[in-house]
N, C-alpha and C positions, 0 to 999 in steps of 0.2 A: 094361429101362427102367422106372424107378419113376414114380409119379404125380407130376404137377407140384405144387410147393409151394403155389402160388396158383392159384385157379380163374380161368378166362378171363373177360373182360368180357362181360356178357350184355346190353349195351345199346349203342346207337350214339350218339355225341356229335354235336352240330350241325356242319355242314360249315364254317360260318364263326363264329368266337367272338364277334364284335362286330356284332350286328344289333339295332337299337334296338327295333323292334316285338316281336321275339321275346323280348328281355330283359324288356320290360314285361309281356308276357303271362305269362311264366314266373313273374315276381315276384308277380303277382296270384294265380296258382294256388297258389303256396307259402303265401301269406297265407290264402287261402280254405280250403284243406284242411289247414293246419298241418303242412306237410311239413318234413322235416329239411333237405333240400337239393334241388337240381335234378336229381339223379340219378334220383330216384323219378319225376319227370316224363319223363325220357328213357327209363326202362324201360317206362313206359306207352305212350310213342310207338312204341317198337320193337315191342311186342306188337301194337299197332294196325296198324303197317306190315305185319306178317306176315299178319294177317287180311285186309287189303286186297289184298295180293299174291295170296293164295289165291283171293279172290273174282274178281280180274281174270283169272287163269288159267282159272278155271271158266267165266266168262262167254265167254271166247274159244272154248270147246269145247262150248257149249250146243247148237249145231246138230247135232252128231253124237249119235246115239242110243246112248250107251254106258252100261250099268248102273253101271259103276265111277264115272263122273263124277257121276251122280245120287246115288250113295252118298256121295261126298265132299261134295257140296253139302249133303246132309242132316246129315252129321256136323258140318260147320262151323256150320250154323244151329242145330242142337240144342245144341252146346257154348255158343254165345253166348246162347241163350235160357235155358240152365240156370243161367248166372251173371247173368241178368237184364240183360245188356248190350243185348240186343235183345228186343222184344216177340214174342209168338207170331204165327205166320203172316207172318213177315218174309221178304224176298227178298235176293238178292245185291246189289241196288242199295242196300238199306238198310245193308249192311255198308260200302259205299264212302262213305256219308254219315256214318259215325260220327266222333266227336271224342274227344280224350284225356280229357275230363271224364267220358265214359261209363264209362271204365275206372277212373278215380280215385274215382268214386262207389261202386264196389264193394269198396273196401278196408275192412278191419276198423276202421281208425281213424275213417273218416268215418261208418260205420254205428253205431258205439258213441256217437258224438256225436249223430247223428240220432235214435237210440233214446232219448236222454235220460239216458244213464249218465255223462255228463261235461258240464261247463259250457262248455268250449271244445274245438276240435279238438286243441290242444296238450296239454290235460289228458288227453284220450282217449289220445293217444300215450303219455303218461307212465304212465297206469294199465295200459296193455297191456304195456309194457316191464317194469313192476314185478310183473306177474302177477296183477292184480286182475280181469281180464276172461277169460271162458271161453265156449266154445260148447258148450252142454250141460254135460257133466262134464269136457271136455277144456280145459285151460288153454292159451292161445295167447299167445305173447309177440312175435309178428311183426306190426307195424302194417300192413304191406303185404299181409297175407294176403287173398286174394280169396275172397269169400263167395258161395255159391250161394243159390238161393231157399229150399231146405230149411233151410239153416243160419241164415238171416236171423232167423227167429223164435226161435232158440235162444240168441241172444246175451244175456249177462247177467254178473253178478259171479260170481267164483269162489266155491265153497262155503266156502273157508277165509278169504275176504277180510273185513276188518272193515267194508267198505262195505255189507255186507248189513244193517247196523244203520241204521234209518231216521233216527236222530238224529246220524249221523256228519256232521261239518262239511263234509267234502269231497264229500259226496253232493249232487247238484242237487235242487232243489225239485220237488214233484209237478207244478206248473204250468209246468215248464220246456219241455216239448215244444211247447206252444202258442206259446212265445216264440222258437223256433228260427228262424234266418234262412232266408228263402225261396230265397235263391240256392243253398243247398246241396241243395235238393230237386230231384227230377227233374220232367219235364214232366207226368207223370201226377199226381204229388202237387200240383203247382201248379194243375192243373185242378180237383182235388178241393177245394183251398183256395178257389179262386175261386167254385166252386159253393156252398160253405158260407158264404162271405162275402157273396154276392149279396143274401140277405134282410136282412143287417145294414147294408150300406152305404147303401141308400136311406133308412132310418130315421135314420141319422147325418147324411145330407145335408139332410134336411128340417128338422131342428132349427136348424142355423145359418141356413137360408133364412128360416124364420119369425122368427127373432131379427132378421135384417137388415131384414125388412119392418117389424117393430115399431119398430126403431131409425129407419128412414126416416120412418115416420109421426110419431114423436116429434119428429124433426128438423124435418119440415115444419110441425108445429104450433108448435114453438118459433120457427121463422123467421117464421111468420105473426104470432105474438104480438109478436115484436120489431119487425116492420115496421109493424104496425097502430098502436101508441101514438104513435110519432113523427108519423105522418101526421095523427092527430087533434089532437096538441098544437100542431103548427105553425100551422094556421089559427086555433086558439084563442089562441095567444100573439100572433100578428101584430095582430089587431084590438085586443087589449088595449093593446098598445104605442101604436097609433095614437090610441086614445081618450084615453089618458093624455097624449099629447103635445099634442093639440089644446087641452084646457083650460089646460094650462100656458102654451102660446103666447098664448092669449087673455088669461089673467090677467096675463101679463108685459107684453103689448103695451098693454093698456088703461091701467094706471097710467103707463106711459111717455108715452103720448099726452097724458094729463091733465097730467103734469108739464111737458110742452113748451108746452102751450097756456096754462095758468094763469099762469106767471111772465111770459109775454109780455103777457098781458092786465093783469097787475098793474103791470108796469113802466111801461107807457105812461101810465096815469093818474097814477102818482107823478111822472113827469117833467113832466107837464102841470101838476100842482099846484105843483111847485117853480118852474117858469117863471112861473107866475102870481104866486107869492109875491114873487119877485125884482122883477117889474115893479111890483107894488104898492108895495114898499119904495122903489124908485127914484122913483117918482112922489111 
């Protein structure tokens, strides 16, 4: 019997193809890590499932004092710590608490991006496939290659790659590492960033607070200025209007009264004089 033409499938597909939550979570991982397809997620899940299964079997046999079981426990934990999937002095309970991102974070593609050798995870995949990335002197063209702690510091450009030139346009800038997304980093790196950012954040917070206080003071002063003049103008305007109205009314009323009284006084003597003249003529 000859060897099979195609190798067997090394991963397990989901039990149900249409699950909304699973599809959304897988799509997020594909965008986050720049994966080609969801098979790479399923491969990481199958590897994690194997580690969890071994941990469950070993936890069930912990009561029996068997040197072989202790040896298997040490082998599993040393393997996971060697690839930085688990920290030192971890236990089997920590193995059961692992997630798929712990394995996806140890791929060559993600670490080339986190080390600052590519602008995006997809560009990191392209550079690896084209042979621009190497570990030490060994060129690796597999984006899903799992990297150990020793190999992590040896990641770089291949010696024959044109990206070794600092002026190459495809090479990221020197300040790119500080601008990497925090979601791609592990918990330890996040804690380090928080510690480094703590002295900076309070200073940044104080500046806007002082500006706000100054703005509030300016606003209060402006409001007081706007409110004060109308209060002073209103009482000043009201008496002026009253004072002006009073002399007008007096000046208008006085001539009117005189005009009413004078003609009445003039007409009466005129009539009397006329009547006197007529009587005199008649006589």
